[in-house]
C-alpha positions as CSV (number, residue, x, y, z in Angstrom):
1,M,0.0,0.0,0.0
2,R,2.8,2.4,0.8
3,R,4.5,2.0,-2.6
4,K,1.4,3.5,-4.4
5,K,1.5,6.7,-2.4
6,G,3.1,8.9,-5.2
7,A,1.2,7.3,-8.1
8,V,-1.5,10.0,-8.1
9,T,1.1,12.7,-8.5
10,V,2.8,10.9,-11.3
11,E,-0.6,10.2,-13.0
12,F,-1.5,13.9,-12.7
13,A,1.8,15.0,-14.2
14,M,1.3,12.6,-17.1
15,V,-2.4,13.4,-17.8
16,G,-3.3,16.7,-16.1
17,I,-0.6,19.0,-17.4
18,P,-1.1,18.1,-21.1
19,L,-4.8,18.3,-20.6
20,I,-4.5,21.8,-19.2
21,F,-2.2,22.9,-22.0
22,A,-4.7,21.5,-24.6
23,M,-7.6,23.5,-23.0
24,I,-5.5,26.7,-23.0
25,S,-4.6,26.0,-26.6
26,I,-8.2,25.6,-27.6
27,V,-9.2,28.8,-26.0
28,E,-6.3,30.7,-27.7
29,M,-7.2,29.2,-31.1
30,A,-10.9,30.2,-30.6
31,R,-9.8,33.7,-29.7
32,G,-7.7,33.9,-32.9
33,V,-10.5,32.7,-35.1
34,W,-12.9,35.2,-33.4
35,T,-10.5,38.0,-34.0
36,Y,-10.0,37.0,-37.7
37,Y,-13.7,36.6,-38.3
38,N,-14.6,40.0,-36.7
39,Q,-12.0,41.7,-38.9
40,A,-13.2,40.0,-42.1
41,Y,-16.8,40.8,-41.2
42,A,-16.0,44.5,-40.5
43,V,-14.0,44.9,-43.7
44,N,-16.7,43.4,-45.9
45,G,-19.5,45.3,-44.2
46,T,-17.7,48.6,-44.5
47,L,-17.0,48.0,-48.1
48,R,-20.7,47.3,-48.7
49,Y,-21.3,50.7,-47.1
50,V,-18.9,52.4,-49.4
51,V,-20.1,50.9,-52.7
52,V,-23.6,52.3,-52.3
53,H,-22.3,55.9,-51.8
54,G,-20.7,56.6,-55.2
55,A,-21.2,59.2,-57.9
56,D,-24.8,58.3,-58.8
57,C,-25.8,58.6,-55.2
58,T,-25.7,62.4,-55.5
59,T,-27.6,62.7,-58.8
60,S,-31.0,63.4,-57.1
61,G,-29.7,66.2,-55.0
62,N,-28.7,63.8,-52.1
63,S,-25.6,64.5,-50.1
64,C,-24.6,60.9,-49.6
65,T,-20.8,60.9,-50.4
66,V,-18.7,59.5,-47.6
67,T,-15.3,60.6,-46.2
68,I,-12.4,58.6,-45.0
69,G,-13.5,59.5,-41.5
70,N,-17.0,58.1,-42.1
71,I,-15.5,54.9,-43.5
72,A,-13.0,54.5,-40.7
73,T,-15.8,55.1,-38.1
74,Q,-17.9,52.4,-39.8
75,L,-15.0,50.0,-39.8
76,A,-14.2,50.7,-36.1
77,T,-17.9,50.2,-35.2
78,L,-18.3,46.9,-37.1
79,G,-15.0,45.6,-35.7
80,I,-16.2,44.7,-32.3
81,G,-13.3,44.1,-29.9
82,L,-10.7,45.3,-32.3
83,A,-8.7,48.3,-31.2
84,P,-8.5,51.1,-33.9
85,T,-5.1,52.0,-32.5
86,S,-3.7,48.6,-33.5
87,W,-5.5,48.1,-36.8
88,D,-3.7,48.9,-40.1
89,V,-6.0,49.6,-43.0
90,K,-5.7,50.5,-46.7
91,F,-8.6,51.8,-48.8
92,I,-7.9,50.8,-52.4
93,S,-9.5,52.7,-55.3
94,A,-9.8,51.7,-58.9
95,T,-6.7,53.8,-59.7
96,S,-4.0,53.0,-57.2
97,S,-3.0,56.6,-57.0
98,N,-6.2,57.4,-55.0
99,S,-5.6,54.7,-52.4
100,V,-5.4,55.8,-48.7
101,T,-3.5,54.1,-46.0
102,C,-4.4,54.4,-42.3
103,N,-1.7,53.1,-40.0
104,P,-3.3,52.8,-37.5
105,L,-7.0,53.2,-38.3
106,S,-7.5,55.7,-35.5
107,S,-5.3,58.2,-37.4
108,C,-8.1,58.5,-40.1
109,L,-11.2,58.8,-37.9
110,S,-11.3,62.6,-38.4
111,N,-10.2,62.7,-42.0
112,T,-12.7,64.7,-44.1
113,T,-11.4,63.7,-47.6
114,V,-14.2,62.3,-49.8
115,W,-13.5,58.7,-50.8
116,P,-13.5,57.2,-53.3
117,P,-12.7,60.3,-55.3
118,S,-13.9,61.0,-58.8
119,P,-13.5,59.2,-61.2
120,D,-13.1,56.1,-59.0
121,N,-16.6,56.5,-57.6
122,K,-18.4,55.8,-60.9
123,V,-20.7,52.8,-61.1
124,G,-18.7,49.7,-61.9
125,S,-15.4,51.0,-60.5
126,R,-13.6,48.4,-58.4
127,V,-12.8,49.5,-54.8
128,G,-11.4,47.4,-51.9
129,I,-10.3,47.5,-48.3
130,S,-7.2,45.6,-47.1
131,A,-6.6,45.3,-43.3
132,T,-4.2,43.7,-40.9
133,Y,-4.6,43.2,-37.2
134,P,-2.0,41.9,-34.8
135,F,-2.9,38.8,-32.8
136,S,-0.8,38.1,-29.8
137,T,-0.6,34.8,-28.0
138,S,1.6,33.4,-25.2
139,L,1.5,30.0,-26.9
140,A,4.3,31.1,-29.2
141,M,6.8,30.3,-26.5
142,F,6.0,26.5,-26.9
143,W,6.6,26.5,-30.7
144,P,9.7,24.9,-32.1
145,G,12.4,27.5,-32.8
146,A,10.9,30.2,-30.5
147,S,13.3,31.6,-27.9
148,P,12.5,30.5,-24.4
149,T,12.0,34.1,-23.1
150,H,9.6,35.1,-26.0
151,F,6.2,35.1,-24.3
152,N,4.3,37.4,-26.7
153,G,4.2,36.0,-30.2
154,A,2.4,38.3,-32.6
155,F,0.8,37.4,-35.9
156,S,-0.7,39.7,-38.5
157,L,-4.2,38.5,-39.4
158,P,-5.1,39.7,-42.9
159,A,-8.5,40.6,-44.3
160,Y,-9.4,41.9,-47.8
161,S,-12.6,42.6,-49.6
162,Q,-13.2,44.0,-53.1
163,Q,-16.4,45.1,-54.7
164,L,-17.8,47.2,-57.6
165,M,-19.4,50.6,-57.0
166,Q,-23.2,50.2,-57.1
167,F,-24.5,53.7,-57.1
């Protein structure tokens, strides 16, 4: 009976520690997927907002053009849980010369420049939004090749959407 005294400790070390690591890994992976999905949803939803505010939108006397600040605010609103101070975004117009980069997104929240500018706001013009968001996880220290003191592995999660101007 006395020889089995430490068996529980050994069994916990063999089963419990890998099980705890697996549970933490599942939570971190779910957090990464949630971050990626929120960014992709926000980029696509914001681009849908942009493509219905083109040149033909103002033909009936409406004032429905949008600015970089409006678009950045829409993106920040749709990107639930994503910090605008960490989010790098590029608004891509039909002619690359009219593209706007916001590094970070918060730097464009008060920009009053109309976007997309003429002639890139005509119906059928292709516009897009490209974004990257950093995802940090402490699991990087367990990956092969990582230094033992590197606790904050960061990855850039990309998102891209492209559509044609509708109005």
